[in-house]
N, C-alpha and C positions, 0 to 999 in steps of 0.2 A: 465557586463554580460548581454546578450540580453535575451528576453523571450524565444526565440528558444533554446538557450543554457541551460537555466534554465529548459526547458521542458525535455531535455536529462537527466539532473541531476535527475529530478523527476522520469523519466522512469527507470533509473539505480537503484535508491533507491527502487522503487516498485518491481523490479526484485529481489533485495537482500531480501526484506521482504517476497516475495512469496517463495523464496527458504528456508528461515529460518522457515516459518510457516510449510512448507512441512517436514522439518527435525524434527520439534517438534511433528507434527502429527505422523510421523513414530516412533519416540521415545515413544510416548504415547501408541502406539499399542503394543510395545514389553514389556513395563513395566508391572510388576505384582503388585507393591505396589500402592494401591488406592490413597494414599496421594501424591505420585509422579505424578500419572496420573492427579489428580486434579490440582496440581501446573502447570503442562504442559498445560492443557486445559485452565487454567486461563491466562497463558502467551499468548497462541494463541488468546484468546478473546481480549487481550490488543493490540496485533499487527494487528488484522484484520482491525480496523478503520484506522490505519496508512497506511496500504496497500491501502485501498479504497481511502483515501485522496490523496495519492501520485499518484495513477492512474488518479484521476479526475484532479488534478493540472497539470499533464503532458499534458492532452488534452487541458485544458483551456489556459495554457501558449503557447502551440504550435499553437493554432488557435485564439489567442487573437485579432489579427489584421484582421482576415478574416471576412468581413462584413456579409457573408452569415451564419456564425456560430452563433447559438443561445446560448449565454452564460448562464451558470447556475446562477440562482439568488443567490445561496449559495456563489459564489465567485465573485460577482460584486464589482468592486473597482472603 
């Protein structure tokens, strides 16, 4: 698998995470049980870093060989 193909995979994963976070946010709006809302918000908080990393890695892997692209120090390999 090339880095460009891996980039597509990260983008697809990020989109799935974005959709799921949206579903959980919508569900937390309609729930009336405070405990259920707290659990949903905790799950959202757990998924948000995964979404951020998937988005970042999609960019890094897509542009890895572009010399003009300033790579994030977070993902230097």
